C-alpha positions in Angstrom: -12.2 -21.3 21.7 -9.1 -20.0 23.3 -8.9 -17.1 25.0 -5.6 -14.8 24.9 -4.2 -12.4 27.0 -1.3 -9.7 26.6 0.5 -6.9 28.2 -1.1 -4.7 26.1 -3.6 -4.9 23.0 -4.1 -2.4 19.9 -7.9 -2.8 18.6 -7.1 0.5 16.5 -11.2 1.3 16.5 -10.1 2.3 20.3 -7.4 2.9 22.7 -4.7 0.7 23.6 -5.8 -1.8 26.4 -3.6 -2.7 29.2 -3.8 -6.5 30.5 -6.6 -7.1 27.7 -7.8 -10.2 26.1 -9.4 -11.4 23.4 -11.6 -15.0 22.4 -10.6 -16.8 19.1 -12.8 -19.5 17.6 -12.8 -21.0 14.0 -10.3 -18.1 13.0 -12.6 -15.2 13.8 -12.5 -12.7 17.0 -15.4 -13.7 19.1 -14.9 -11.4 22.0 -12.8 -8.7 23.4 -12.3 -7.5 27.0 -10.5 -5.0 28.8 -11.1 -6.0 32.3 -12.3 -9.3 34.3 -11.9 -12.4 32.5 -15.4 -14.5 32.2 -15.5 -18.1 32.8 -14.5 -20.1 29.8 -17.1 -22.8 28.4 -16.1 -26.1 28.6 -13.4 -27.4 26.2 -12.0 -24.1 25.7 -8.4 -22.9 26.4 -6.2 -19.9 27.6 -3.0 -18.6 26.7 -0.9 -16.1 28.6 1.0 -14.2 25.4 3.3 -12.4 28.4 5.1 -9.1 27.3 3.7 -8.3 23.7 1.3 -6.0 21.9 -1.4 -7.7 20.2 -2.3 -5.8 17.0 -4.1 -6.2 13.8 -1.8 -7.4 11.0 -0.1 -4.9 8.8 -1.4 -3.4 5.5 1.3 -2.5 2.5 -1.1 -0.6 0.6 1.7 -0.2 -2.1 4.5 -2.3 -3.4 5.4 -4.0 -7.0 6.4 -7.5 -6.2 7.7 -8.1 -9.6 10.7 -5.7 -9.0 11.8 -7.7 -6.5 14.6 -8.9 -8.4 15.6 -5.5 -8.8 16.9 -5.5 -5.0 20.1 -3.4 -4.3 20.2 -3.1 -8.6 19.2 0.5 -8.9 21.0 3.2 -7.1 19.6 6.3 -5.2 19.3 9.5 -7.0 19.2 13.0 -6.4 16.4 13.4 -8.9 13.1 11.0 -9.5 13.7 11.1 -13.3 17.3 9.8 -13.2 15.8 7.0 -11.1 13.2 6.2 -13.2 15.6 6.0 -16.0 17.8 3.6 -14.1 14.7 1.4 -13.3 13.9 1.4 -17.3 17.7 0.5 -18.1 17.5 -2.1 -15.4 14.2 -3.5 -16.9 15.4 -3.9 -20.4 17.9 -6.3 -19.1 15.4 -8.2 -17.2 15.0 -11.9 -17.7 11.7 -13.5 -18.8 8.8 -11.9 -16.8 7.7 -15.5 -15.9 11.3 -16.9 -15.6 12.6 -18.2 -12.4 14.8 -15.5 -11.4 11.6 -13.1 -11.5 9.5 -15.9 -9.5 11.5 -16.8 -7.3 12.3 -13.2 -6.1 8.8 -12.7 -6.0 8.2 -15.9 -3.5 11.1 -14.6 -1.2 9.4 -11.1 -0.9 6.1 -12.4 -0.1 7.9 -14.6 2.5 9.5 -11.7 4.0 6.5 -9.5 3.8 4.5 -12.4 6.1 7.6 -12.4 8.3 7.6 -8.5 8.7 3.7 -8.7 9.9 1.8 -8.3 6.8 -1.4 -9.6 6.3 -2.7 -7.8 3.0 -0.7 -6.4 0.2 -1.6 -3.7 -2.5 0.6 -5.1 -5.6 1.3 -3.3 -8.8 2.0 -5.2 -11.6 2.4 -4.5 -15.5 2.4 -8.6 -16.1 -0.1 -10.4 -13.6 2.7 -12.5 -12.9 2.0 -11.9 -8.9 -1.3 -12.9 -9.2 -0.8 -16.8 -8.5 2.1 -16.9 -6.1 -0.4 -14.2 -3.9 -2.8 -16.6 -4.6 -0.9 -19.9 -3.1 0.5 -17.1 -0.1 -1.4 -16.3 3.2 -1.5 -12.7 2.4 -4.8 -11.2 1.2 -3.8 -8.7 -2.0 -5.2 -6.4 -4.4 -3.1 -7.1 -7.8 -3.6 -4.0 -9.4 -2.8 -4.3 -13.2 -0.9 -1.4 -14.2 -1.3 0.1 -17.4 1.3 2.6 -19.3 0.4 4.2 -22.5 0.9 7.8 -23.3 0.2 7.7 -26.9 -2.3 5.3 -28.5 -4.8 5.4 -30.8 -7.5 3.0 -29.4 -7.5 3.6 -25.5 -10.7 1.9 -25.3 -9.2 -1.4 -26.9 -6.3 -0.9 -24.7 -8.5 -1.1 -21.8 -10.5 -3.8 -22.7 -7.9 -6.0 -23.8 -6.7 -5.7 -20.1 -10.1 -6.2 -18.7 -10.1 -9.7 -20.3 -6.9 -10.6 -19.0 -8.2 -10.0 -15.8 -11.5 -12.1 -16.3 -9.2 -14.8 -17.4 -7.6 -14.7 -13.5 -9.2 -17.0 -10.9 -10.1 -15.0 -7.7 -10.5 -16.5 -4.4 -12.1 -15.0 -1.4 -8.4 -13.4 -0.4 -7.0 -12.3 -3.9 -8.5 -10.1 -6.3 -7.5 -7.9 -9.1 -8.5 -4.6 -10.2 -6.9 -1.8 -12.4 -4.2 0.8 -12.0 -3.1 3.6 -14.2 1.1 4.5 -13.8 0.9 8.0 -13.4 -0.7 11.2 -15.4 2.7 11.8 -17.2 2.6 8.2 -18.6 -1.0 7.4 -19.4 -3.2 9.3 -21.9 -6.0 11.1 -20.7 -8.5 8.8 -22.7 -6.8 6.0 -21.0 -7.5 7.7 -17.7 -11.0 7.6 -18.9 -11.3 4.2 -20.0 -10.1 2.8 -16.9 -12.3 4.6 -14.7 -15.2 3.6 -16.9 -14.0 -0.1 -16.6 -13.4 -0.4 -13.1 -16.9 1.0 -12.3 -18.1 -2.3 -13.7 -17.5 -3.3 -10.1 -18.8 -0.4 -7.5 -16.3 -1.6 -4.8 -13.2 -2.5 -6.6 -10.3 0.0 -5.5 -7.9 1.4 -8.5 -4.7 3.0 -8.1 -2.2 5.6 -9.5 1.3 7.1 -8.7 0.4 11.1 -8.2 2.3 14.0 -7.6 5.8 11.9 -6.7 8.6 14.4 -8.4 9.1 17.8 -9.2 9.2 17.0 -13.1 5.6 15.7 -12.9 4.4 18.7 -11.5 6.2 20.9 -14.5 5.3 18.7 -17.3 1.6 18.8 -16.4 1.5 22.4 -15.6 3.4 23.3 -19.2 4.1 19.7 -21.0 8.0 20.5 -21.0 10.8 19.6 -18.7 12.9 16.0 -18.0 9.4 14.1 -19.0 8.7 15.6 -22.3 12.4 14.8 -23.3 12.0 11.0 -22.2 8.8 10.5 -23.6 10.2 11.6 -27.2 13.2 9.9 -26.3 11.4 6.4 -26.0 8.8 7.2 -29.1 5.7 7.7 -26.8 5.5 11.2 -27.4 1.9 12.2 -28.7 2.6 15.5 -30.4 -1.6 16.3 -29.8 -1.7 15.9 -26.6 -2.2 19.7 -24.7 -0.6 20.3 -21.1 -3.7 20.5 -18.4 -1.8 24.0 -17.6 -2.6 22.9 -13.5 -1.4 20.6 -11.1 -1.7 16.9 -11.4 -4.1 16.2 -8.7 -6.6 19.3 -9.9 -5.9 17.4 -13.6 -7.5 14.2 -12.1 -10.0 15.5 -10.3 -11.1 17.3 -13.1 -11.1 14.5 -15.0 -13.3 12.5 -12.9 -10.8 10.2 -12.0 -10.3 10.5 -8.2 -13.1 9.3 -5.8 -13.2 7.3 -2.5 -12.1 4.4 -4.4 -8.7 5.7 -5.6 -5.4 5.0 -4.0 -3.3 7.9 -4.8 0.2 6.6 -4.3 3.3 9.0 -3.0 1.8 12.8 -2.7 5.4 14.3 -2.3 4.7 17.5 -4.1 1.3 17.8 -3.0 0.0 21.5 -2.4 -2.6 22.0 0.4 -5.2 22.4 -2.3 -4.5 19.3 -3.6 -5.2 17.6 -0.1 -8.1 19.5 0.2 -9.2 17.8 -3.0 -8.6 14.4 -2.0 -10.5 15.0 1.2 -13.5 16.2 -0.8 -13.3 13.1 -3.2 -12.7 10.8 -0.3 -9.4 9.4 -2.2 -6.7 7.6 0.0 -3.2 8.8 -0.2 -0.7 5.8 0.2 2.6 7.2 1.4 6.1 5.6 0.6 8.7 7.8 2.6 11.7 5.5 2.4 11.1 5.1 -1.2 10.7 8.9 -2.0 13.9 9.2 -0.2 16.0 6.8 -2.3 14.1 7.8 -5.7 14.7 11.8 -5.3 11.2 12.5 -5.2 11.7 14.2 -1.8 10.3 13.9 1.8 6.3 13.8 1.8 4.7 16.4 3.6 2.9 14.0 6.2 2.0 16.6 9.1 0.2 18.4 6.1 -1.4 14.9 5.3 -2.8 14.5 8.7 -3.5 17.7 9.5 -5.9 18.5 6.3 -7.8 15.5 7.1 -6.3 13.2 4.6 -7.3 9.2 4.7 -3.6 8.2 4.7 -2.4 4.5 4.2 1.4 3.2 4.0 3.4 1.6 1.5 7.0 0.1 1.1 7.0 0.5 -2.9 9.1 -2.0 -4.2 12.6 -3.6 -3.4 14.1 -1.7 -6.5 13.8 1.6 -3.8 13.3 0.3 -0.4 15.5 -1.9 1.6 13.0 -3.9 2.6 9.0 -5.0 2.8 8.6 -4.2 6.9 5.9 -1.8 7.2 7.1 -1.0 10.6 10.2 0.6 9.3 8.1 2.7 7.1 6.3 3.4 10.2 9.3 4.3 12.0 10.2 6.8 9.0 7.1 8.6 9.1 7.7 9.1 12.8 10.9 11.0 12.2 9.1 13.3 9.3 6.4 13.8 11.2 6.7 14.1 15.0 3.4 16.0 15.8 1.3 13.4 14.3 0.3 10.9 16.9 1.5 7.6 16.9 -2.0 6.0 17.2 -2.6 8.0 13.9 0.6 6.2 12.2 -0.4 2.6 13.4 -4.3 3.5 12.0 -2.9 4.2 8.5 -1.1 0.7 8.8 -3.8 -1.3 9.8 -7.5 0.0 9.1 -7.1 2.8 6.9 -5.3 0.3 4.6 -7.6 -2.2 5.0 -10.3 -0.3 4.1 -8.8 1.5 1.1 -8.0 -2.4 -0.2 -11.6 -3.4 0.6 -10.6 -6.1 2.9 -12.1 -4.0 6.3 -14.7 -6.5 6.8 -12.3 -8.8 7.8 -8.9 -6.9 8.8 -7.5 -3.5 10.3 -9.1 -3.6 14.0 -9.5 -6.4 16.5 -13.2 -6.8 16.7 -15.6 -9.2 17.3 -16.4 -11.0 13.8 -13.1 -10.2 12.2 -10.2 -12.3 11.2 -7.8 -13.5 14.0 -5.0 -12.9 11.8 -3.4 -10.9 14.4 0.3 -9.9 15.5 1.9 -10.4 18.8 5.2 -7.8 19.1 7.5 -8.7 21.8 7.9 -5.5 23.9 10.5 -4.7 26.5 9.2 -5.4 30.5 6.7 -2.6 31.9 6.3 -0.6 28.3 4.4 2.4 29.5 3.7 4.1 25.9 3.4 1.0 23.3 1.8 2.9 20.2 5.1 5.2 20.1 7.0 1.8 21.0 5.4 0.4 18.0 6.5 3.0 15.6 10.1 3.3 16.7 11.5 1.0 14.5 10.2 -3.2 14.9 12.6 -5.8 14.0 11.4 -9.0 12.2 12.3 -11.4 14.9 10.3 -9.4 17.5 7.0 -10.3 15.3 4.9 -13.6 15.8 1.6 -14.5 14.3 -1.3 -15.1 16.9 -2.7 -18.0 14.8 0.7 -20.4 14.5 1.5 -19.8 18.0 
């Protein structure tokens, strides 16, 4: 057993502890204390970590590792549909999806995520090429096999084939796979229904969808027109039998039975307060990626509304095609700037406990408690830091971060 003590501990499940300590044995936390240090058993060691804050590893609940090779390749846009067109053009020029350029970029992105303090990733993949690299890594992850199909004559068959590909994977205790729908404007209603039916095979499996990201999506679901209709027609994916729901994307998914406590609804930039009430009622988690939203032209998410309405909020960086890095601490700094009335503790809770819960890893990660994994972070602090939570959402650099289990 090793007992560590530090200037600050953030268990997340309770308030920060000044001069706290925790004990680790066989990779698990076995004790946590706020005052006093009981005698150590024979053979135990003790480590003073000094001026650091110890907290759970961070959760990047939404990214696209297979797009890492597009870093700095898709310029920022003032409108989301313009950025999407840029991605489509860049991906048409992509190399073999399992070739060295893509795989090397995935490996580098995984290393970057770990170095930035990430312990769990929710990864969106159209090819499943990221599954094996993640399984070899130090990360825990859910790889969401994302389906995009607006016009299909066999929605059940499409999803069944995806499930067969998932069943052929070899999961381990850290890396799992599930399904995702891309978005309401790119996935047919019957495909959405088939995805929901398929994920219900496992009552604990999370599933994901991009939702209420740009104004073009709102217009399309309400009226059936606008830039998304034009793009679907251009790429040969328009279904002339489709009828616009005539409501918000959130209401459409809710009334379709798609939303539930295992749903990760990603972005939410254009959600109304009525939409947020629906997410709360269904127990869904909203994953916010504000830096990406600014880059893509989607806008600034109404973060204060997310928290004020009691939505479960997790944090993602999105892909390196739309974000400068995979540093969740940098995402938290942007969230602090956009939501000055939200407490720093709530933001940190989103980046740890809420993300771990949404991805199904909360038995091991997200808080510092006896029985949980000792995969914990030590973040270097200025001496005599008083408000440690506020400091941690002010912008933590990669060089300040160490992993306890690698010391």
